[in-house]
C-alpha positions as CSV (number, residue, x, y, z in Angstrom):
1,M,-35.4,-9.0,-37.3
2,I,-36.0,-6.8,-34.3
3,E,-39.5,-5.3,-33.7
4,R,-40.5,-2.2,-31.8
5,V,-43.7,-0.9,-31.1
6,R,-44.2,3.0,-30.3
7,A,-47.5,4.7,-29.4
8,I,-48.6,8.2,-30.5
9,L,-50.6,8.6,-27.3
10,I,-53.4,11.3,-27.7
11,T,-54.8,12.7,-24.3
12,A,-58.2,14.1,-23.8
13,D,-56.8,17.6,-24.1
14,D,-55.6,16.8,-27.6
15,T,-52.0,16.6,-26.6
16,V,-49.2,13.9,-27.4
17,L,-47.1,12.4,-24.7
18,V,-43.5,12.2,-25.7
19,I,-40.3,11.4,-23.8
20,R,-37.5,13.9,-23.9
21,R,-34.1,12.0,-23.8
22,T,-31.0,13.7,-22.6
23,R,-27.9,12.0,-22.7
24,P,-24.3,13.0,-22.2
25,G,-22.7,14.6,-25.3
26,I,-25.7,14.2,-27.6
27,P,-28.3,16.9,-28.3
28,E,-31.7,16.4,-26.6
29,Y,-34.3,14.8,-28.6
30,W,-37.8,13.2,-28.1
31,V,-39.2,9.8,-28.7
32,L,-42.7,8.0,-28.5
33,P,-43.2,5.7,-25.7
34,G,-42.6,2.0,-26.5
35,G,-40.0,-0.6,-27.1
36,G,-39.0,-4.0,-28.2
37,V,-41.4,-6.9,-28.8
38,E,-40.3,-9.6,-26.3
39,P,-40.7,-13.4,-26.9
40,G,-43.2,-13.6,-24.1
41,D,-45.6,-11.1,-25.5
42,E,-48.8,-12.4,-26.9
43,S,-49.0,-9.8,-29.8
44,R,-47.5,-6.7,-30.8
45,E,-50.5,-4.7,-29.3
46,A,-49.7,-6.8,-25.9
47,A,-46.2,-5.8,-26.1
48,L,-47.2,-1.9,-26.8
49,H,-49.5,-2.2,-23.6
50,R,-46.6,-3.6,-21.5
51,E,-44.2,-0.9,-22.6
52,I,-46.7,1.9,-21.9
53,H,-47.3,0.3,-18.5
54,E,-43.5,0.0,-17.8
55,E,-42.6,3.6,-19.3
56,I,-45.5,5.8,-17.9
57,A,-47.5,3.4,-15.8
58,G,-50.4,4.3,-18.2
59,K,-53.3,2.2,-19.6
60,A,-54.0,3.1,-23.4
61,D,-56.7,2.1,-26.0
62,I,-55.1,1.2,-29.2
63,V,-57.1,2.8,-32.0
64,R,-55.1,1.3,-35.0
65,L,-51.7,0.9,-36.7
66,L,-50.7,4.1,-38.1
67,H,-47.4,3.5,-39.8
68,T,-44.5,0.9,-40.2
69,M,-40.9,1.8,-40.8
70,E,-38.6,-1.2,-41.7
71,S,-34.8,-1.4,-42.5
72,D,-32.5,-4.5,-43.0
73,D,-32.6,-5.5,-39.3
74,E,-35.6,-3.6,-37.5
75,R,-39.3,-2.9,-37.9
76,Q,-40.9,-0.3,-36.0
77,L,-44.7,-0.2,-35.7
78,F,-46.4,2.9,-34.6
79,Y,-49.8,2.7,-33.1
80,L,-52.4,5.7,-32.7
81,A,-53.9,5.2,-29.0
82,R,-56.1,7.0,-26.7
83,I,-54.8,7.4,-23.1
84,A,-56.6,8.8,-20.0
85,T,-54.3,8.1,-17.1
86,W,-50.6,7.7,-16.7
87,S,-48.0,8.4,-13.7
88,F,-44.3,9.0,-14.9
89,E,-43.3,8.8,-11.2
90,D,-44.7,5.2,-11.2
91,R,-42.8,3.9,-14.3
92,T,-41.1,0.4,-13.9
93,G,-39.0,0.2,-17.1
94,P,-35.5,-1.3,-16.6
95,E,-34.0,1.6,-18.7
96,F,-34.9,3.9,-16.1
97,S,-32.3,2.6,-13.7
98,A,-29.6,1.6,-16.0
99,E,-26.2,3.3,-15.7
100,G,-25.4,5.8,-18.6
101,R,-28.7,5.8,-20.1
102,G,-29.2,9.5,-19.5
103,E,-32.5,11.2,-18.5
104,Y,-36.0,10.4,-19.5
105,A,-38.7,13.2,-19.1
106,L,-42.3,12.8,-19.9
107,E,-43.9,15.9,-21.7
108,E,-47.2,16.7,-23.2
109,I,-47.1,18.6,-26.5
110,P,-50.0,20.0,-28.3
111,L,-51.4,17.9,-31.2
112,T,-50.5,20.6,-33.8
113,T,-47.8,21.0,-36.3
114,E,-46.4,23.9,-34.2
115,G,-46.1,21.3,-31.2
116,L,-44.2,18.9,-33.5
117,D,-42.0,21.8,-34.8
118,G,-41.0,22.7,-31.2
119,I,-39.3,19.3,-30.6
120,D,-36.7,17.1,-32.4
121,L,-38.8,14.0,-32.5
122,K,-37.1,10.7,-33.7
123,P,-37.2,9.1,-35.9
124,E,-37.6,11.9,-38.5
125,E,-40.0,9.7,-40.7
126,I,-42.6,9.3,-37.9
127,A,-42.5,13.1,-37.3
128,H,-43.3,13.6,-41.1
129,V,-46.0,11.2,-40.9
130,L,-47.5,12.9,-37.9
131,R,-47.4,16.4,-39.5
132,G,-49.2,15.0,-42.4
133,A,-51.9,13.5,-40.4
134,I,-52.2,16.6,-38.2
135,T,-52.6,18.8,-41.3
136,A,-55.3,16.4,-42.6
137,G,-57.1,16.4,-39.4
138,S,-57.2,12.7,-39.1
139,L,-55.5,12.0,-35.8
140,A,-57.7,14.0,-33.4
141,A,-60.5,12.7,-34.9
142,E,-59.8,9.3,-34.9
143,A,-58.4,9.4,-31.3
144,S,-61.6,10.8,-30.1
145,L,-64.0,8.0,-31.3
């Protein structure tokens, strides 16, 4: 089974870092930073730290596992995390230089239901989970601890 880790990266300004994906022939969509767990990763959390470093040259404090999605061949783990510094210009992930992968643009969106409603965040299930957590007021509170 393939395992992927993704981060809900909350900034000090109560925004969430998302990556806008633009690919030929596909409507633009947004994803959370992260990627596959590799054999050399010591843990899922270590994989997430590596991915955050590769994708946005950032360092995050992982708060907790927020949600897990599982299909027949893939498991995605979504972690709530705080982030203070990042640099999209200094990213190093191999996907950024691969031909035909389209564009990746880092954006900050407000940590509100309106902010989420303004983008097409994939997968839809995590967008639904985030809307519920924002409405309950739990994300900003947990991320500010």
